[in-house]
C-alpha positions in Angstrom: 4.4 -5.9 -4.4 4.1 -9.7 -4.2 7.0 -10.0 -1.7 5.4 -7.3 0.5 2.1 -9.2 0.3 3.8 -12.4 1.3 5.2 -10.7 4.5 1.6 -10.5 5.9 1.8 -14.1 7.1 5.4 -14.0 8.2 4.7 -12.4 11.6 8.1 -10.7 11.8 9.1 -8.4 14.5 8.8 -4.7 13.5 12.5 -4.1 13.0 13.1 -7.2 10.8 9.9 -6.5 8.9 11.2 -3.1 7.9 14.5 -4.5 6.7 12.6 -7.1 4.6 10.3 -4.4 3.2 13.4 -2.2 2.2 15.1 -5.2 0.6 11.9 -6.0 -1.4 11.2 -2.4 -2.4 14.8 -1.9 -3.7 14.0 -4.4 -6.5 11.2 -2.2 -7.8 12.4 1.3 -6.9 16.2 1.4 -6.8 17.7 3.6 -4.0 20.9 4.0 -2.0 19.5 4.7 1.5 16.3 4.2 3.3 14.4 4.9 6.6 11.1 3.4 7.8 9.6 4.7 10.9 6.6 3.9 13.0 4.6 6.9 14.2 1.9 7.5 16.7 -1.2 7.8 14.6 -2.7 10.6 16.8 0.3 12.9 17.2 2.3 11.8 14.1 5.5 11.7 16.2 8.0 9.1 15.4 8.0 6.2 17.8 10.8 4.1 16.3 13.2 4.1 13.4 15.0 1.5 11.3 17.3 2.8 8.6 20.2 2.1 6.4 21.4 5.5 5.1 25.1 6.0 5.2 24.7 9.6 3.8 22.5 10.7 6.7 24.5 13.1 8.8 23.2 14.8 12.0 20.0 12.9 12.9 19.2 15.3 15.7 19.3 18.2 13.3 17.2 16.2 10.8 14.5 15.8 13.5 14.7 19.5 14.3 14.2 20.3 10.7 11.3 17.8 10.5 9.4 19.0 13.6 10.5 22.5 14.3 11.0 24.2 11.0 9.4 24.9 7.7 10.7 22.9 4.7 9.2 21.1 1.8 7.6 17.7 2.0 7.6 17.5 5.8 5.6 14.4 6.9 3.1 16.5 8.8 2.4 18.7 5.7 2.1 15.7 3.4 -0.5 14.2 5.8 -2.4 17.5 6.2 -2.6 18.0 2.4 -3.6 14.4 1.9 -0.7 14.0 -0.5 0.8 11.0 1.3 3.7 10.9 -1.2 6.3 13.5 -2.0 9.4 13.7 -4.2 11.9 16.3 -3.1 13.0 17.2 -6.7 9.4 17.8 -7.7 8.5 19.8 -4.5 11.5 22.1 -5.1 10.8 22.6 -8.8 14.2 20.9 -9.5 16.1 23.2 -7.2 17.1 21.0 -4.3 18.7 24.0 -2.5 15.2 25.2 -1.7 15.1 22.4 1.0 16.8 23.1 4.3 16.9 19.3 4.8 18.8 18.8 1.6 21.2 21.8 2.1 22.0 20.9 5.7 21.9 17.0 5.8 21.5 15.5 2.4 23.9 17.5 0.2 26.9 17.1 2.6 26.1 13.3 2.8 26.1 13.0 -1.0 22.3 12.4 -1.2 20.3 13.7 -4.1 16.6 13.1 -4.5 14.3 11.8 -1.8 10.9 9.9 -2.0 8.7 10.1 1.0 5.6 8.0 1.6 3.1 8.3 4.4 2.1 4.8 5.4 -1.7 5.3 5.9 -4.5 2.8 6.2 -8.1 3.7 6.9 -7.2 7.3 7.3 -4.5 6.8 10.0 -0.8 7.1 9.6 1.2 4.2 11.2 4.6 5.0 9.7 6.7 6.7 7.1 9.0 5.5 4.3 11.9 7.5 3.0 14.2 6.4 0.2 17.0 8.4 -1.2 19.4 8.3 -4.2 22.9 9.5 -4.5 23.4 13.1 -5.7 24.5 12.0 -9.1 21.8 9.4 -9.4 18.5 9.8 -11.4 15.5 11.6 -9.9 12.5 9.6 -8.6 9.8 9.3 -11.3 6.1 9.8 -11.0 5.7 6.1 -11.6 8.0 5.3 -8.7 6.1 7.7 -6.4 2.8 6.1 -7.6 4.1 2.6 -6.8 5.0 3.8 -3.3 1.6 5.3 -2.8 -0.1 2.1 -4.0 2.0 0.0 -1.6 1.5 2.3 1.4 -1.8 0.7 2.8 -0.1 -2.7 2.8 3.0 -1.4 4.5 0.9 0.5 7.0 -1.1 -2.6 7.9 2.1 -4.6 8.2 3.7 -2.1 10.5 0.6 -1.6 12.6 0.1 -5.4 13.1 3.8 -6.1 13.8 3.9 -3.3 16.4 0.7 -4.6 18.0 2.2 -8.1 18.3 5.3 -6.6 19.8 3.3 -4.6 22.4 1.1 -7.6 23.3 4.2 -9.7 23.9 5.1 -7.4 26.8 3.0 -7.7 30.0 1.9 -4.8 32.1 4.9 -5.3 34.4 7.4 -4.9 31.5 8.4 -8.6 31.1 8.2 -10.6 28.0 5.2 -13.0 28.3 6.8 -15.4 25.9 9.7 -16.2 28.2 9.5 -19.1 30.6 10.9 -19.3 34.1 
């Protein structure tokens, strides 16, 4: 948590920020793969993705499952329920086969459990965090899910602010204001 707090003053670009967050988080909550998105807070549609998840297979199919199907712990459902955190093994009652995402994407890629956190601050979602463990790894605990939930407002603020800095660096005509001629 201290490392994430220290990132507030770092003013990193959004992609590098996500890599640093994942590196810091891995110390507290071990995982094999991760994905941190930014989302439009009004539509909840993903606007950018930074990930390191070698077991992730067909990303197009994963997005279809996320936005055009019914499954457990979909980001939109977590937000609607106000849950803001979900552990796949808990949502399926320990039977991961109950998740289409797990059957079609995660299982073939050797992925086991998944922890999802909605990155919300002041009632608005600015991104999502997903971390996964290998199929033979241990399941995510309640304590790990709680840690992610407690960290979520800080991460949401970091993502929102980094994205705002990134957008403000681009002028209305699409050029970078920080460059000189």
